[in-house]
C-alpha positions in Angstrom: 0.0 0.0 0.0 2.8 2.4 0.9 4.5 1.7 -2.5 1.3 2.5 -4.4 1.0 5.8 -2.5 4.7 6.7 -3.2 4.1 5.9 -6.9 1.0 8.2 -6.9 3.1 11.0 -5.3 5.8 10.6 -7.9 3.2 10.6 -10.7 1.8 13.9 -9.3 5.2 15.4 -9.1 6.0 14.5 -12.7 2.6 16.0 -13.8 3.5 19.3 -11.9 6.9 19.3 -13.7 5.3 18.8 -17.1 2.8 21.6 -16.4 5.6 23.9 -15.5 7.5 23.0 -18.7 4.3 23.6 -20.8 3.8 27.0 -19.2 7.5 27.8 -19.9 7.2 26.7 -23.5 4.0 28.6 -24.0 5.6 31.8 -22.6 8.6 31.3 -24.8 6.4 30.7 -27.8 4.4 33.9 -27.2 7.6 35.9 -26.8 9.0 34.4 -30.0 5.8 35.2 -31.9 5.8 38.8 -30.7 9.5 39.2 -31.7 8.8 37.7 -35.1 5.8 40.0 -35.7 7.8 43.1 -34.6 10.7 42.0 -36.9 8.4 41.6 -39.9 6.8 44.9 -39.2 10.2 46.6 -38.9 11.3 45.0 -42.2 8.1 46.1 -43.9 8.5 49.6 -42.7 12.1 49.7 -43.8 11.3 48.4 -47.3 8.3 50.7 -47.8 10.3 53.7 -46.5 13.0 52.9 -49.0 10.5 52.9 -51.9 9.2 56.4 -51.0 12.6 58.0 -51.0 
């Protein structure tokens, strides 16, 4: 019975770790998407500014 409980605790610990990793990956993904959008916007602004001059 004790072994089963220990196994359950370890399983819950792994689940918590996976949730933390998913949050971390989600935050990194959002930051990467924002940087990508800003980079594309800057590139577009630079290209269109070059055509006007």
